[in-house]
C-alpha positions, 0 to 999 in steps of 0.5 A: 179716844179713838171711836171710828171703825172702818166701813168693813168693820162696821158692816161685820160688827167687828170687835163686838165679841173680841177682847184682849185676854190673849194679849198678856204682858209676857206676849207683849214683851216677847213681841217687842223683843222679836224686833231686837228691842229689850224693855228695861222697865215695866209696861205703862198702859196708856189711855186707849180702849180701841187699841192697846198702847204701852210705854216703856224704856229699853235697855239702851235708855230710849223710851218707846210706845208700842201699839197693838192694833185691835184685830179685824178693825183695819186691813194691813193696807189701811194701817200701812197707809196710816204709817206712810202718811205720818212718815211723809208728814215728818219729812215735811217737818211736821212734828208727828209720831211716826212708827220705827222702821225695823228690817224695812217694816213699820207694821209687825205681827206676833201670834196674830196681833199686829203692832207698831213701835213708836218713839215716845213723845214727851210733853205736857197737855196742850192748853186749848185756852192758850191762844199762843199755843192755839195759833201754833197748832193752827200753823201745823194743821195748815202745813198738814193740809197743805201737804195732804191735798196733794194726793188721796188715801187709797184704802182709808175711809171717806167721811160721810153721813152714811158712814158716821150716821146711818150705819151707827143708827142701824147698829144701835137699832139692832143692838138691844142696848137702848132700854125698851122704855127709851127706844121711841124717844131716843130713835125719834130724836136721832132720826131728826138729828140725822135728817137735819145734819145730812141736809147740811152736810153735803159731801159734794159741796166741799173738797175731801182731803186726807185728814188726821181724823181725830184731832182732839186736844188729847192727841196733841202734846206740848213739847219744848219745841211746840206741839207734837201730834200723835195717833193717826189711827182714824186718818181718813178723807173728809172736809178740812174743818174736821181737823179744826172744830174739836179745838173749839170749846166754851160759848159762842164768843169763845169759840169765835175767838179760838177759831179766828186764832186757829185760822190765822195760823192755818192760813199762813200755809193753807187756804181755808174754805169758810163755807165748811164752817157750816159743817161743824155742828153736823160733824159734832152731831155725827160724832155724838151718835157714833160714840154711842154706837162705838160703845155698843159695838165694843160692849163684848170687850170686858174692858168696856163694861169695866170702864163705862158701866154707866152705858148700861144705865137708863140714866145714860140714855136719858142724858143722850136724848136730852143732849140730842135735843139740844144739838138739834136746836143748835143745828137750826142756829146760824153757823160760826162765821168770822164775818160779822152778822148784823 
C-alpha cells in the first residue's frame, strides 16, 4: 500500500476531501482508448487506495495495468522522474514495471486525471520465508542501488524524521480524529517515540540515495524468471536500508537469518553500510506514525471509511498506543547486527 504523500501535499492536506467519484468506468475506458488501446475485457480493480489501478486485456490479447494518479499528490515532474527512473533501471536489466511510451510520452491526461499504462507482470506472491527467493531479491536490490547511487532525484522527496514524523504528528494533532479521551496518552507516547527515533536517525550520518521507497513484499511478484518489482510511486531519496528492512519478519533470530541472506545477495553488486542497521527500528516507528496520518489525511475519500471502518473506533487508537509503547521499548534495544554480540 502506498502511504507517503509528497511534502507539498502534506503541507496542503492534499486529497483529504478529494474522492474519485468522477473517475467512472466509462471515463477510464475512454481515457485508455485515447491512447489507441482498446480494452476487450472488463476492468479488474487492483489493491490500491492511494491511486486507482485496473488490469485489463486489450483487443490484441495484451494484458495491461492502467494507473490513475491521485490528483494534487505529485507534480508532473515528480511522476515523470518516477517513470524515468524505472525506465533506466529496466535498461540495466532490472525486472521492474515500466510505463508504456505512447507518442513519446509515459504520462497522459484525460479530463483532469493523470494516468499511465503499464504491461501487466504476471506472477505469484513473493515468499519472504523462501531463502532462495530472498537471496535473489537481495541481488536485484543491490543492482538497483548500484545504479541509483550514480545520481540524485531532483524533484522527489528526501526521507527525514521531519517529513515522516513531525509533519505526521502535526497533522494528527489538528485532525480531530484521535478520541478526546485518548489524546493525552496517544500524543505522549508518540512524542517520546519521535524524540527517540530522531536521536537515532541522523540524516547526516548516512548517504542518501535514490530508492524504491516502499519495497514491501507485496510490491514484488514472483515470475518464472525470478522477482518482478512494481510500484515506484513512493520513490524518494533516503538510506539504502529503507529498501531492505520491510523484508524482515518474525522474531530476532529469524530476522537476522533473513538479513544475512538478503545482504549476501545484495553485496554481490553493491556495498552495504552496516551502520544503517541502527535505522531499522526508527524507520519502522516513523512508518507506523505515518500510516496513522495517511488514514487521517484520506478520510474524506469515501473509499477509506468503507475499507477502514475501524479507524473511527476507540479500540483502534488504544491498540496504536500499545503498539507505540512496544516500539519505544524496541528502540532501546541493540540494533540488528551480523557481528556476533558477546
